[in-house]
N, C-alpha and C positions, 0 to 999 in steps of 0.2 A: 404502272401505278405511279404518281409524283409523289417522290416521296417526300418533298418541302410540305405538303399537304396532307400526308395521311394521319396527323392526329396522334394520338396514345402509343407511345409505343412500350411494352409490356416489357423490363430487364431485369436481368437477379437483381442492381443495384435498386430499383424502384422502376414508377410509372415516367417516363420522361413525354415531351413534347416537343415537334417542332411544328411551327407558325408558317403561314405565308412564306414568311422573307426566310426561312430557311434557319430559326434561331431555336435553339434548344433547350429546353430546361425543365426542372426534375418537378414534379407538380404532387405527388406520391411516394413516401420513403417505403422500404422494400417491406415493411409494417402494413404498410396500406394505408399510412395517418398521412393528413393532405401537410405540405411542406407548411411549415409555416412561415408568415408573410414577414416577420423581423428578420428573417435570416436574405443578406442581400447575396446577390448574384455570384459575387465573390465568394462570400463566406463558402456557399455551396459549391463553385468550384475548387477551393480548396479542401472540404471534408470529401466531396465525392471522389478527387484527383481527375478530375474532366481532366478531358485530351482537349485539346486546341490544335487550331489553323495555324502554320508558321506565323508568326506575327507580323501584319504590316503596319511602318511607322507610321502614327497618331489613329491608327485604327483600334476599335474597340474589339476586347477580347471574345472570343465565339467560345464556349464550351459544348463541348459533342459525351457522350454519356462515356464511364470509365470502360465498358464492353467492346467500344468503336476503336477499330485499326484506320481506317478511311471514312472518309465526309462521303456520306449514301448518296450526297447529289452530285460531287464532283469526283468524287475516285481521291482525294485529295489524302496523303496520310497528314495525321496527326500526331502532332507532338504528345510525347509520354511524359508528365510532370517529372521533373526529380526526385522527387521523393515516394513516387509510385508505390513501393513496397512498406507494406503495412511494419511496424515497427513490434517488437515484445511488447505485451501487455503492462502496464503498469500497476501493480497491487498494494494496496499501501496497507501498511503503512513504513513498509519496507521493500516492497518491488519483489514480492514471494511467488514465486511460480503461478500461472494460473493452473487452476481445475483440469486434469488431464485424465484419462484412464490408463498411460503407461507413467509406472512409478517412476519419483522420482527419487535417486540417491541422496541420501544425507535427512538432518532433521530439517522441520517444518517448525516456523513460528518464532525464528532468532532472529537479530537485525540482519540476514545477510539477501542481499538482494542477486537475482536469476541471473541478472544480464552486467555484464562486464561493465565497469564505470570508470574511465581517466581523463582528468581534465585536458583539452589540446589547450599547445603552447603553456604546460605546465611551468618549464623553466622561465617565462616570462611575468607569472603571474605576481603580484603585488597586494600585499593585504589591505593597504587603500586605494586602489584600483577602483573605477567605477566597474559594474556588471557590465558582462557582454552584451544583455538584452532585461528588458523587467516586463512584469506583466500588473495591470494594476488588481487592486483588491477584490475579492468578492464581497457582498456584502456583509456584515460584522456578524460573527460567530467563528466556531472554532472549524478548520477545514479538514477533511481529509482527499487525494486527490488519485482519481482515477485516469490511465490513458490507453484508451481501445478503441476499438472499433465498436460504434454503437448508433448503428443506421447508416453506416457512413463506410465507405471503400477506405478509406485512411484514415487512422487513428485522430479519436477526439478526446478533448480534456475532460472532464468531469469534476463539478468539487460538491463534497456532500459534507452538510453539515449534519453529526449525529444525532446529536440534542435537539435539533430545532428539526430534522426531518425536510430537510432543505438541501434539493440537487440544483444545481446550475451548470449551464455547460458556456463553454468558452467561442465564442465566435472568433475566426482566427483570422478574418477580413476586415471584419466592424474593430474590430480589438475590444469586445467587451462580452460580460457576463450576464445571459439573461435565465432565468427562471425555466425548469420544467414540470407541468402540470400532468394527474394524469390524466390519462386519457379514457377511462373508465376505470368500473370498479372503485376500489375503497384506499386511500390516501396510505404513502409510506406512513407508517411507526415510526417515534422515535426511538431512543434510547440512552439509558443513562448510565451505561459503561464509563468507568473512566479512562482519559486520555489514552496513559501509561497501556492500560490492558485492552485496550480496541483493537481489533482487526478484521478484516474481511476476506471473502476467497472470491475470486469471476471466474465464470465458465467463459471461455472466450468461444465469439462464431461473431457472423456479419452483425446481429444483432445479440451481441456481450448481454451476459447474465450478473449482477452483482449480487452476493448471497451474505445480508447484514444481517448482525442480531439487533434484534428491538423489542421493546416494553408489550412486542404481540407475536413473538417467537421470532425464528428466520424469514428472513424477507427475502423473497428471489424477487427481484426488480430488474424489467429489462427499457433500457432506458431507448429514446429513439432520435438523436438527436435532430433529425431534418424537421423534424414536428413542432421539436422542444413538448414532448411528453413522455411517460414512462405508464407500462402496467407493471402492477404488483400483484404479488402473492404470499401472503402471511402463511408460514406452516409452522404447528405445535400449539395456536391455540394459550401458551402463558409466556411470563416474561424471559428472557435468556437471560441467566444472572453473568453470564461473559460471554467473550468472542467464541466465533466458529475454528475450525481447522480441519484440514483437509488431511482424512486419518483411514487406512485400509481400502483406499478409492472413495470414500463415501464422505462428504461434509458432516461432521460432528457439533452438535452447541448443548450446553446443559442448562435447562429452563426447570423455574419452579413452580407449582402447582399450587392452587389455593389453600391446599392441607398441607404446605411445607414441605412435600417430597419431589426431588430432584428425578427429574426425566431427561434422559437423551435423545435428542430426535437427530435425523438423519436423514441426506439425499444423496444419491448419483451424481454423477456428470450430467444426469438429462432433467436435473431436478427432481426424478422421480424419491418420495420418498418409503426408507423402511420402517420395523419395525422398531418402535423406541424399547430403548433399555432403562429399566429401572432401578435407581439405587435404593435398596435398603437401608429403612432408617430417616430422620430427618436435621442433619447433622448442621452444626452452627460454620457455617465456611468461613464467615469473615470478609474482609476485603479480598478480591481475586485478584490475579495477576492475566498477563499474558497466555495462551495457551501454546504449550508446545508437543510436535510428535517425533516420533522416531521408532523406525521398527514397529516393534508390535504393542509400543506402549505410547497412548496421549494420556499428557498431562497438564491440570489446571491448578496450579498453585496459590492456595489459599491463605488467609493468614493464619488459620486457623489449623491446617494440614494441606492433605495430597488429593484432588478431586481426581480419579484417575479409569481411565478405558483402559484395558488391555484385552490384546487378542489371545482366545484360549486354544489348547490344541485342537478341538471340534470342529474349529474356524469360526465358532460366536466370539462377540464381544461382551463381555463382562464391566460391567462399572463398580467404584469401590470409593472409598474416602478412608484415609487414615491421618489420623490426627499424629502433628510432630511431638518426637519425646519433650519431654518435660523443659522447659526453662528456655525452648527452642523457637524463634523470631522471624518470619522471615523477611528481607527486604528486600521490594521490588527495584525501589529508585536507584538503583546502581545500575539495571539493563539487564540485559539478555540471562539467563542461565548460561554457564560456560559447558561446551561440549569438548569432553576428552578424545584424544586420540581414539579409542576405543569406542568412540559412541556416545558412553555416557553423557546424562546431562545433568551438570551440579546447581543448585541454585545455593546461594549467601544466605546465610540467615545470623542471626548473635545468640548467643549463646549468656542468657543473664546470670546465671547463681556461678561459672565462671570469668566474666566480661571479656569474653573474648568472641571473635565471627568465626562462623565456621560454614564449610559447605558440605552440604547435604548431596547425597545421591537420589536422585527423582526415582521413586519405582525401589528404592533401597536402601531404607536408613541407615540401616545398621553401619553402611559406609561413609565418613562422615571423615571432612577432612580440617582442623585448623588452618588457622591464615592469620598474619600478623596484623594484617589489616585489610578493608576491601577494596577489591579492586571493579571498578566500570568496565562491561564487558558486552561486546556484541554477539559473543558467539563463539568463535574459536580465537579471537583477541580480548586481548585483556589490557588495560590500562593502570600500571603502577605512579600514577600521580599523570606527567604526562611524557612517559615513558610506554611505548607498543610493545605488547610483549603477547607469545605464542604458547609460552609455558603455563604451566596450570597455577591459578591465581592462588593457590598454597604455598607456592614453592618461590625460595625468596631470591633475586640472583644472588650469584658469587659475589661478583661486586656491583653493590646494589651504591646507583649513583641518588642520588634527594637534592641534588643541584636544582631540579624543576620542582620541590615539594612544595611550591607558591601555585603552582597552577596545575592544572589538571584535563584531562581528555576525557569527554564525555562521546563514545563511541558511539555515533546516527547509524551510519550501517557498513554494511564490508560489500564491496565488491564482487561481481560473482566471479572470478577467478584472478589470480594473484593474491597479491598481498596486501591490497591497497583497500583503507579504511578511509570513509567520512566520518570524519566528527566536527565536535565545539568544545572550544579550549575555551578556561576560565580560571580567573582568580580563586584560590584557597587560601586565602589569609585565615580562617577559620577551619574546624572541621569539616574534611568532607562530608560528613553526615549531615550537616548542619546547615551546611550551605546548598543542598538539595533539597534541604527543608525551607528553604530560604525563600521570601514574595519581593527578595531588596533587588532595585536596577542591578545588573553586571554590567561591564564590558565582555565582550568575546569574540571569538575568532574563528572560520570557518576554514578547517585544515585537511586535505589531502595528503594520508602518510600509506607509503610504500614503503618498499624495499631499501630505494633508493635515497629518499628526502621525504621531512616534511612541508609541502607545502601549504602557504597561510594564504587562501586569496579572498577573503572579504571581512570586516569588522562592523561589528553593531554593541547596540547595546539595550538590551532588555531586560525584565523580571526573566525570571527562568529558560533561560537560551534554550538550553535542554530541549524544549520543549519545539524547538527546530522541527519539520518535517520535510526532507527529501524528498523528490519525485522527478521525474524524468518525462521530457514531454519534447517533440520537434528537434529532435537530436541535443537538447539541452538539460543540465541538472538542475532542477530549479529549487530556493528555500522559503518557505513559509511560517511564518510565526504569527499567530494571530494578534499582536502589538505593533508589528511593524507596518509601515504606512505603501509595502509593494512588496511584489513577490519578487527578486533577483534571480536573472540564470546565469549559466555560464556553460559556453559551447563545448561537448564531448569531442574527444575521439571517435571518428568514423570508424 
């Protein structure tokens, strides 16, 4: 058989075709969709980790399917691209672990990345130096970024605007964003969940699945980057009132039916729905923060109380809503709840009667701790103005240093290992709470704060600089803010 003219080759990565000249091209994705003509030969090569012949000077690059070790026509050994191993997925907003049947130790939903993050050349970084690279902005909106396999052998970068239900893929060779359209069936529904309370889950696979909160329930969306299409299924048939979270080997999210009742839908790692869990009564939740889960409890802190799922001794999951004690008002703008050494999760509140801040242990409102001042928190770490601490946020240091009291650091995320925190530093000429509610333009710096030093590696000025989303793609840490003109990136240690 003449392999050069053998036509279509169905392979795990998709259907490849070889022409009479021995040139290979991807025709259909692994999901069976026609490859979009908007993707260049070079885009396909990068996204599919295509193999290639040793480069001859001036000769065009010829790609081969990633499954091949040799050129079938000549037997010549093919070169493997240097980044052939797919990196761990990045799940926004803070790089959470993807959905897995293997239980993950530690809490979910905090500002804690699942991967280790350290800037390369950290000692030589300067606050006013140019970034190592930059990406153009996607179309106007406010985006969240996923980096995973989406019908691709390598990781592909997606930008999602939840409010517009707009999904764009980054073409790494063409250097542009292109929209994904539904292949068949319905459109992805929008979401009106607040930016600070939004999060998603991701089921990793060759065609990874995003699990998103929408106005029509939990959306399971399977993007297919080679064809620039997606397929979506909505589960629940009612609006999500809050973001989903992985708890007891299932993705859970609260929905509100037309009669006002709250109903929790849930999916396993194969996106198969389980029985709904209903909440008694019709509570007034108020604004809802981001969910957290640990051990046998998942909590959606709300303005008026705690919406909670609890694993029961018989193995079932029960829903409850408990109002805050009279006079307590939660404050979500200071970051994540604090996770104590014993695994307890503590939410910052303000007690109006005494005019003091109080930390309340989620799931156990009888446990409270007064605080002299609120702390900005990522989970394990909290900041007393610009000083990083791992002690409980209601404990004052023995030798307090208020020299940095005119600056504060909002921790954006914790590195997956070690004591490194990435944050945004800004001036606090007024009280911290009033600064966080302000829309005024502020000068700010991006910092990496570890056990050895604080490294300032970028300076910018926008309103609400703490709305920066950090994400990882192509071995780089990127910083996105909807009011900036580009997405800057810095090389990470391999």
